[in-house]
Every structure is written in C-alpha cells, then in structure tokens.
MIVO-106133 format. One record per residue: residue in one letter; x, y, z of N, C-alpha, C, O in turn. Coordinates in steps of 0.05 Angstrom, whole numbers, plus 5000, padded with zeros to 4 digits. Last residue first. Layout:
BEGIN
aXYZXYZXYZXYZ...
END
This chain:
BEGIN
x176284073691175184183685173284233664171884433664x179083523725178283653705176383813705174483743718x182183623791179583503778180183583753181983743754x185483953827186083763817184483563801185483333798x183684463848182284143861183983933851184083723864x185984883836187184763861185784483863186584303878x182285093794185784993785186984853808188984703803x177885123823178384983808181184873797181984643793x179285583860178485253870178685113849179884913854x181285963825183385873840181385573851182485353847x175886073801178185963784180485843802181685643795x172386293846172186033829174885883819175785663825x174886743851176286503872174786323860176086113861x173987013806177186963811177386723839179286583846x168487003816170086843790172486813798173286583798x167387313868166887073854168786913841170186733850x170187783843171087733862170287423864172087273862x164987963809168287913801169687723821170187503813x161087873839161387693812165087703803166687543796x161788363873161488043890162387933867164787873869x162488753840164388743861164988413869166988273871x157688773822159388693806162488693818164588633805x154788963865154088673856156688623835157488393833x156589503877156389253887156588933880158088753887x155889793831157889643832158289443853159889263850x149889733847150789703812153589593819154089353816x149389973894148389713885148989563859148589323853x155690253922153090303907151990003897153589823894x159489963974158590043947155390073936153489943942x160690154045158589904029159090094003159190334006x166890324064164490394068162390214043163490174021x172390324061171090214084168190194076167089994086x174490534023175390704050173190514071172690584094x173890123981177590263983177790404015179790404030x168389833994170390073982173390073989174389984010x166689214012165689364018168389573996170089443984x162688624008163688764002164089024004162089153998x160188084055159988334051162988464035165188434045x159687374036161687554051160987844050161987864027x153387124013155687234012157487424030156487644037x147587194019149386964028152786994030154286894047x146087663996145987634019147187384037147687384061x146387493938148587603952148587653984150687683997x142986783934142187143943145687243943147387073949x140086173919143286313927141486653916139686703900x133485983959135486123931138186253942138586373963x132985474019134185774010135085783980136885643973x128485254059129185274035130185524027128885744027x130285384128128185324109130385344085132785414086x130985334203132685294175130285244157128485114166x130985434251128985584233130185494206129985654187x134685134283131785084294129785244273127285214276x139685224250138885034245135484964255133984804243x141485794211140285714239138285544234136185594223x146785754165143685864175142485644201142785404204x151985554162152085844167148285914177147586094192x151785024151152585204180152285454189152185554211x150684884113152684724122153684854147155784824159x147685234074145584984090147584814105146784604113x151585624071148985694086147985394094147585324117x155985364044156385434078154385504090154385484115x153185343997154484954015154585144046153385064066x153385783984150585663988151585423999149985324014x158185973978155786133994153685984000152186044018x159885603941160885643973158985753985157985634004x157185753896157585613911158085543937156485413952x159286353895156186283889156386003904155686013928x164586533935163586443904160586353905160086253927x166186723985166286803962164386783933163286943918x167486154006165286264008164486543992162086563986x170185733968170885923979168085963991166385793985x168784983966169885283960169585473966167585443980x171084514015168984724002170484943988172485053995x177584133997175084354007174184434001174684513978x179783523984178783753969176383903987174083813990x185183093981182783244001181883503983183483663972x183882493946185182803944183282843979181482733993x183282033935185381983956187082243962189282283971x180081873899182481853886184381923915186781853916x174981943940176081663927178481563907178981333900x175382443944175682253964176082023957177681883969x173382653892176382713898176882543932179082563942x168782483884171182373870173582373874175482223867x166182723921166682493932167882323907168082083908x167183273904167883203935168382933936170382853948x164083223856166383293853168383203875170483093871x159083033876160082893855163082893852164582703848x158083573910157783243917159083133904161183083916x157484013865159883983888159883683895161683533887x154083733826156783833829158783803842160783673840x150183813866150083563857152683533837153383303833x148884343879149884193903150383923886151583773902x147484483820150284583835151084433860153484383864x142284303818144684223802146884273815148284083821x140684693858140284393866142584223843144284063851x140585193833141385023860141884783865143884703878x137585103789140185143790142485063806144684963803x132184893807133284763792136584803785137984623777x131585143879131085183849132684983832134584883843x133585183948131685173933132285213900133885393898x137284723987137184853972135184943951134984773933x136184224022135684454028135884764015135084974026x137283864008139383954030139484154044140784264062x134083653972133583534002134783574017134683454039x135683933921134284073934133083913955130984003962x143183693917140683753907138183883927138883923950x145483133959145983293944142983413937140883303944x149782814014147082844001146983123991147783314004x153482204017152882504020150382554007149082393994x156081764067153881824056153382144051153082304069x159581644090160381524072157981564055157581444034x158581924151160982004122160881934093161682084075x153981854187155381664167155981744147154881684126x153382324217153282044226154581854210156181704220x154882774183155182764201156282514210158682444213x154482674116152182564131154182594163155182374167x157483134081157082914082155382814106155183014119x158383614047155783474050155183254056153383124045x162883864074163183604052160683574046160883394029x162784024116163084214095162384094068161584204047x156283604138159083754146158883894126156783944114x149583554169151383574135154283674149154283814169x145983694210147583394197149483404172150383214159x145584254213145884044241146183734231146683564248x144184434164146484534183147184364202149584324208x139984024144143084084134144284174152145884004163x134983754155136483944170138683984160140083944180x132083604086133283464114134783744133135483934120x125083634057128983644053129783654086128283704104x120583414015121983344039124883484027126083484005x114483733993117983753981118583624011117283714030x108183603960110183683990113183543979113783353965x105283953908105983693920107683823941108484053942x100784183863101884283891102783983898101283793893x098884433803098984243817100184283845100584533847x095884693736097884723758097084483788094784383789x095284233679094484493693096384433714097984253715x098184253607097884183633096384363655096084603651x095284413574097584153559097384073590096483853597x088584813562092084613575092484473572090884303564x087185373516086985043524088984883536091084823524x082785833530085285753531084585453534082785323544x079386293513078686053496081785853506082785723487x081186653545077986603542077786343532076186173542x086086913545086386653550082986553555082586363570x085287513532086487363521086987053518087986943499x084487653606083587653572085487583555087687593565x081987013642084087223634083887373604083387243583x078786663655077686953654080087193650080087433654x081586243658079686353625078986563627078386703608x082886223705084486173681083386333656084386503640x078685973725078986233742080686263715079186373699x076185483702075085763694076486003706075786233698x080985133707080385223680078785503682079485703670x081485153766083685273753082185363720082285593711x076384913779076485133776079285283766079185523760x078184353763075884493739076784763746077884883728x082284293793083084233761080284423754080384623739x083384683847082484393832082584393812083184623807x089185003866086585043855085684733838087084603823x094285133877093484883885090484903887089384813907x099285413827096985363845096285153853097184953841x103685843798103585623815100985613833100585773850x105186273765101686263764101985963784099785853783x109886543745107486523767106086443779105486513802x107486543679108686563702108586653729107086843734x103986003650103186223661105686303679106186133697x108485723584106585663619106185953632107686133626x106685473532106985693541105685753566103285803571x108085173469106785123486107785343509110185393505x110185263418107285143420105685183446103185213448x115085313398113685513408110685423412108985593407x118784843391116884953380114985233376113885323356x121184923447122784983422121085173402121185403396x116785093510118684903488120185003456119385223447x114985503535115985313542116985083532118084903545x114886233539115385983518116785763533119085783542x111286483583113786493574112986203561111386033568x105787023599106186763595109286693583110086883570x103487453643105487473631106087103621106886943639x098387953659098787513663101187553648100887763635x097788563700099388403671099788153669101988093679x094789123708095988833722096688813695096588963676x092289563689092089623714094089233722094189163745x095689833632094589613637094589613677096689653690x094590443598096790263616095390073628093290163638x093890693535092890523560095490373575097390233567x096390753493096590973508094890893538094791033559x096990313457099590373474099390593496101190643513x094189753444093189993457095490203471095590233496x097389353431094089383420092989673425091389793411x101589313460101789363433098689393415098289453391x102589643526100989443506100989563476100589793468x108589613545106889753534104789623516105389513495x112589493609111089313587109289633568108989843581x114489643663116589593633114489423609115389243594x109189333701111289573696113089483673113189243666x104889063728104689263709106889403687106489533666x105088403757105588803758106288823734107688673721x104187923772102288073755102988373753101388543748x107687723806107687593781106087753764106487733740x107488303850108988023840108587983814108988163798x103388683853106088823857108088553854110488603856x098188413846099788643824101788803835101889043829x098788113881098987973856100188203830101688203811x096988413926099488273921100488173893102888163886x092588693937094088783910096988673909098888773897x089588383968088388403940090288463921090388363898x092688014017091888224001091488263973093088173957x093187424022095487634034094987914030096688064038x090787163977089887164002091487364028090487404050x094587223938091787353943090587473972089887673983x098486823956099187113953096887313951097187543959x094686353954096086423972096686673975095786793995x093486423895091586473910091886453948090186513964x098586193876097686493878095486633892095486863900x103085953914101085893900099186103902098386193923x109786143919107586133933105686063913106586103891x115286053920113285923898111985883908111585653914x119086313960119186363933117686223906118286243882x116686094007115586374001116786453971115686633959x114285484014116785654008115785883989114785883966x109685374060109885434031112985554028113585724044x109484864115109585194101110185134077110984914070x104884394153107684434130106984694121104684764119x100984324179102484414189105084484171106984624177x098383894154096284174154098784364170097984594172x099383404144100383624119099383924125099384124111x097183054169099883064176100983324159103183424161x092082814118092782904152095682874156096682664146x092483334065092683034071093283084107094283274118x088983924040090883704047090883524063089083534080x085483943983084883944008087983804016088983624004x085484443939086484193937086284203961086784423971x080084903924082884843922083084583939081184503952x074985283886075785063906078684993904079785033882x075186023892075285873876076085503898077485493918x074086523917072986323921073486093911072085913920x080286793901079886653928077286513932077486353950x079086783838081286623854080686493878080586253883x074687133834075086793833076886683841076586473854x076487583862074687483871074387193867074087023885x081087643822081887603846079287533862079887393880x077587773771079887603776081087523809081987293813x075688253789074388003781075987743789075687583807x080188603794078388553821076288373813074788313832x081688573732082688483759081188433783081088203792x077788783709078388483702079488353728078888153740x077489333736075689153733075388823733073988663745x082489473715082489433746079989323749079889183770x084289103658083289303672083589293697084789093706x090088673642087988733651087389013665088989143679x093588393577093288613602090488613614088588573599x098387953576095287953574094088153594093588113618x104087813537102687923557098987943548097687953527x108887313527106587393518105087573544104887483567x115587383524113287333534111887473519112387653504x119787513475120387233499117687133508116986903504x121487933454119187913457119087583462118087433445x127088033461125888233468122288183469120688333480x128987503441129687503475127687733485126587713507x127587623393126487393402126687433433124687403448x131387993378128188173377126887923388124687973396x136787993428135787953399132588043399131588143419x137788133483139388213456138588223429139188383412x133888383530134088203516136088333492135988573484x127288723547130488653562130388373542128488223537x123689053549123889013527127488873529129488923515x121589053593122889323591125189303572127389413571x119488453584119288703605121288883600123388773607x117888303522118988263553119688453560120488633545x112188173483114188293499115488223518114488073534x106488053444109887983457111788163463112888303446x100088033472102088163460104488043463104787913484x092587903474095687903482096888053463095888173444x087987963441088688133468091788123471093188333471x089287833390088588023384087988143418087588383421x091187283404092187483403092987793398095087933399x089486883451087487083436089487343427089487553440x091386233445091786413466091486713439092686733417x092085713429089485813439089286053451087486103467x096385653411094185713387091885723397089885743383x099085493450100285843440098385833420098586033406x096385173508097585183481096885403469094685513472x099585293578097585333554098785263523101085293515x100984963636102085083607099885043592098384843592x100985183708099285123690101485193655102785393651x105385183764104385323746103085133716104584963706x105984803821106284803793104784973775102584893770x108684883891106884923871108184913839110484993832x110384553949111584683922108784643903107384443902x111184634022109584574000110784693971111984913971x116184224063114784484058113684414030114584234017x119283894115118483974090116884114085115484164105x124383444156122783774147121383744116122383614098x123182854182124383054165122783224162120383214163x125082754251122982814227124182964207125883144209x131582514257129882664266127482664243127982584221x135082094261134182124287132382354285131382434306x137881964211138682254217137682304249138682474263x136181434193138881534198139681794209142081834216x130381504200131881324218133881434226134381524248x130281924156128982044182130681744206131881814226x132081544115133081784119132581884145134581934158x128181164113130481124125132481344126134481304139x123281444105122881394131126281314134127281384155x125081584050124281834067124581734098125681874115x124681154027127481244027127581444038129781544040x119081034027120380934042122480954048123280834068x116581483996116581434029117281334040117181394064x121581893958119481663959119381613987121281664003x122282573946123482323954121182093966119482153982x121983043916120182813921121482573934120982363923x126583343910124583433935122383203936120983183957x132082953908129783093900127283123924126583003945x136182553919133282373908130282643900127982603893x141282443926140582623912137082633894136082693871x145682153958143482213964142282443947142382663958x151481883942150382113935147482063941146581903925x156381353975153281423964153081713966154081823985x162380943973160481193979157981233959157781173936x160680244002162180403985160380783981158080833985x158879784028156879824000158680103989158080173966x160379954082162079784065161079714040162579554028x156480254103159180334097160880164081162780254069x149980144068151680124093154780204083155380214059x144880514044146980324041149180324056150480534058x137880564059140580744052143280524049142580294057x132180324021133980244049136880504043137480564020x129980323977129080364003130680404024130080524044x129880543910132280453933130380503958129280723959x126680283851127080413872128980333894129480093898x129380333785128180153806128580283831130680403834x134480213743132280283749130280073771129879833772x140580503738139680243752137080313755136780503771x145880523694143280703702141480463714140980263700x152980713693150580523698148080583711147880673734x158281013658155280983679153980803675153880703653x162680953631163380963662160680953673160480883697x161081093582162080853584162080763618161580533626x154881433562158081473575158481183586156681053597x149781433550151881403536154881353541156581253527x147281583585146781333578148581303566149581083570x148282203590149081903603149081693605150381563622x146682333546150082293547149782183567151181983568x141182193543142282113531145682213530146982143511x139282513590138982283599140482083571141081843576x140683033572141682923594141682733600143382663615x136683083531139683143521141583023552143882933550x131883053549132882813530135882803529137382603527x131683463582132283193593132783023568134282833571x130983813535132883863552134083553569136283443569x126983663509128983663502131383623518133183463515x123183853555123083613541125783503523126483263525x123584293554124384283581124483893566126283733571x127284853525125884683529125084453538126484303525x128785343580129385173565127585023549125385053560x130985953593129085833593129685573569130685603547x134586513627135486173609133486023618133385943641x133487163614133286903647134686653614135186683590x132487663590135387603604135487373623136987363643x128487363542130087573550132487493563134187333555x127986883522126686943555127887133564128487153587x128186343472129186583481126886693503124486623503x131985703502128785853485129786173491131486233507x136285223496135685463511133385533488133085443465x139384763486136284733491134684943500132484913509x144284823503143784663473141384683476140684523458x144685053559145285193536144285083507143585243490x141984583583140484773583141784963563140185063547x147184263576144184163560142984403562142584493539x150584533614151384473583148684423561148384503538x148084513650148884783639148884673614147284723595x148483963666146184113661146284383653144084483650x154683863659152883783643149783873639148683863618x159484293668156384303683155484093663155684213642x164784563671164284303654161684193668161983983680x165784973711165884603721165384433696165484193697x163285343680166885283683167785063698170084983697x158485223688159685233659162685193663164185043650x158185453746157785173734158485043711158984793710x159385953749161485753756160185483760161185323776x155686083713157586163707158786013711159785863694x150186033744151585893713153785883712154585653712x152086393791151886103795151885883766152985663764x151586863769154186783770153986483781155986343778x145586823761147286853734150186763740151386633724x144486893816143286623799145286613772146486403765x145687393826147287153840147086873829148586683830x148187823788145587723785147587403801149587283794x151988163747149388283769147488083780145088153782x154087833714155688093729154988193742156488343755x151387403692154087383712155487523714157887473717x145187283682146487533680148487493700147887523724x140286983667142886903664145787083663147887033650x135486833712137487023705139386853702140186673716x131886173711132286503718135086603709136686443699x131385743684133885673696133786023718135386073736x123985533676126485713666128985623692128585493712x120385253662122485223652124585373644126085403625x117285053727118085303708119985083690120684863696x116284373751115784623752115584803735113484773721x119583943728116183833737115284153740113084183730x123983713687122983923703120383913708118883863690x128483163692125783263690124983433700124683403724x133082823700132583173698130383223682130583313659x131082273655133082383686133182683675133182763652x124882103645127382153631129482263663128782313686x120281853650121981683668125681853661127881773669x115382343665116482173643118582003667118582013692x112482623699110482543679112782313651112182193631x112482823766113882673743111982613721109682543728x108882883806109183163791111083073765111283223746x107882443835105482653826106082833805104482913789x111681933807111082103823108682303813107682313790x112681163800112181463790111581603812110981493834x117280753786114980823813114781133800116581273793x118580553741117880393760116080513773113680443774x121881063704119180973711118380823724116080913727x123781173774122181273757123081193727125481263722x128481113811126880923802124580953787123080753785x134981033793132881273784130581043791130580823779x142181123798138980953813137181093808137481323817x148481013773145881163772143981083778143280923761x154180843790151580713788148781003796147881103817x160481013754158481023775156080853768155780733746x167981053760165280923747161981063775161881143798x172381613740171781333765168481253753166981403740x174182003718175281753713174681563729175981353732x172282563728173482413746175182153732177582133737x167282473701169282623689171882663703173582803692x165182153737166182033715167482213701169082113684x162982503777164582333785165482203757167882143762x160382923742162283003749163882753760166282753754x155682563731157482663709160582823719162582843705x153582523777153782273764155682383740157382223731x151682933794153282953806154982673788157382663789x147583093752150683313758152483173773154883243770x143882733768145782733745147582893741149382843725x142582953818143682663820145482623785147682523781x140883523805142883423830143983123823146383093824x136383253779138683383763140883423780143083363771
END
C-alpha cells in the first residue's frame, strides 16, 4: 500500500515513476495474488471517526491530500459500523487499475535484490512487512545493523452460508452506525460460560506452528496478538479483548446476556465472506478447524482462508532515518510503509504518501519539511524518526499519545471528549496549512 500511494503522489506532481513489484513472479507466505495493495490480514481500516479518533483523523488527512488508497477504500467500502472496512479484492483491483492506466506510471514486475546507487536516482523502499530475503540482506548491509522484526498473524475467513444464523445474529456493538446496514455490520456468536471455558481449553491445547531457527526471540506486535497467545496470558484475557460481550443483545434470547461473544465482519461486497474479528492465530490448519467449529454458530463453518503467522521486517527508523524519511547514510533512499516501524494499513499508506510527496518536492527543487507534529501524519513521522527510543523501538499505530498535549485556557487538561475534539480540530488546521504551503497538488 505504501508503494502504491507513494507512486500516486509522485505522478500527481507531474513526475514519472517506475513501480517495482515482485509478485506474482516471486510470492510470499501471506499474499495470494499479484495485485497491488493486496490486503493480507484484516479488511478493516479501523475507525473512520475523524472527530475523536486518531485513525479516523489520519483517514481525513489522507483524503485531503488526494490519497489513492483512501479513494479506493471509500469506493469499495462495506458496512462496518463506525469502521471503514473494504472488499479486499475490489480494493486491490481498483488500486492496480488506476496505477496501470496512468501514463506516468511504469510497472516493472520482478524482484529487486539490491539497493540502487545514488547515480540511479531517487528511490523509495516500500517493501512492506514481507521484504524478500535478498533485499532484506541488502538493507542490513546498507544500514549496518540486523533488521528488527516481529511476528504478525492473520485471522481466518468463513463462508457466510456456512454460519448458523439460528445461533448468530447481526448487530454492531452498541448499534453503532447511521444506516441499518452499518448497525448490523457484524455477526455475533454468543458463548455461555461453559462454552467459553471449553473453547479456552481447546485453544490452549491445540497444535501450534513451530518457529524456524533464528525466530524464537522475535517478539509479537501487541496490536495483533494471536488469540492463543492472549489466552496464555490469562483465561479471561479474550473475554476482555476481541470476545468482550458488551454493547450487544442476543436477538434470539434478549434476556440472556452472553458470557463472551465472537464477532465476524463482512469481508466482501457480496456478503459471502466474513472474517473472525481479532482471531489472528498461529494454530496449525487442522487445529484451527477443530477449535473454531466449537464456536456456537460456527459448528459447520467452511473456511475460505485459515489463519497464519508470518515474520514482519522493519528497520530502526529513529536511528537510521531523517525527518524526510531518508536514510541518513544514503539520502537518495527513502523508506515508507510498515518497514519504517508504523503498524497498520492506514499508517503504512500514510508514510507512502509523505515519502512520495517529499521525493517529488525534492525532484522539483522544493524544500518540503515534515508536516507539523500536531497532525496525525506529523505525529507518526516524528515518532519513527526521532521521537521513539531507538534502543527499544517497536512498531506503533497512530494514537493521540504521539501528539503534543492539548490544554484548556487555564492550562489544565481537557476532559477526554473535548480533548480528542481539540486534537482533531488543531490537526486539521495544521494539515491544511501544510498542504497549502507544500506547492504540490492536493
């Protein structure tokens, strides 16, 4: 996503770009197609609330900057309550079609195994979390250190027709959403206490994927933990996480409050596929089928895709990159996307947007500083290029904790609701100012 967005921003500035993509010639564990911007984990861009949520604010900033990723997400959106979820196949096809049709874009298929030299021109490295081993080794050689890494996991996808709707019901948590489709964007599978305890027992006993040599010390990203890892941290952990029973009323038995609830979110426009929300897993395939069919309503579930786990690569950006996302030791190279240590589809694409705009401005002889830290993008780029501690650097989602604090007129902290509104109002004004002053098309 970051590479696609970066390319789009460059050509919008009137400059040609060569977009290198190794798929489908060289595949990865997680990708299934050769399409650009393929979504390999969830199909959700998370909250779309730009008035009180940092992710929604990031959506807003990207839309204001003519983001291709956000345009295609909006064009292929699915009902998801207050979230922005998309039909993953239509989304990727839309991004691919727009870039392939653009006269200034050349798409070169094939693996890049070495970093370009300065005399070959400006380059943005947006290889994502599954950087090929050869290129990862080239990056390690250029940066002088071993690449950092963490494990990421994928949730399974279920065929809708195999879900027992006499057990499950349609409802978004707290009935969130404006339309009826949004208010019923999720399917809910209720569990009694006995159901939950039996599920946890099966989960903990299930066969898990074994790590290869050299991977045993690789940490997980806390925002995408496998469910069995969460269960190992305490039997009630899942019930206070993805299986929390709050904000929901069982349509089949309104008086009976579920002890836990498994939610499924629509994964395509046809409504034929649903992913199990928050159920990333490293269980072996056979174990997944056995364990997930213990969920009430999924006793006869058929799976379009089972879950999995893969190793994500990222660099120590606070040590290696300057504020323009350039490699300090080789400033003709910029990095963008998840490899920089941001986590999430939107955050990755946002770094692609910034890298593309900064590279284009530089090529046009302009000086484009990073966006103000009061903006969502500015807060993210500041964090990964110096705000975080290099010694303990780990991937980070956008959140208001990365922003400079806001206070009321008396110098005190505002309450949560007004504080978040103050963050987003301040950010929007700063973002508009940065865009207007960039000299590039919006």
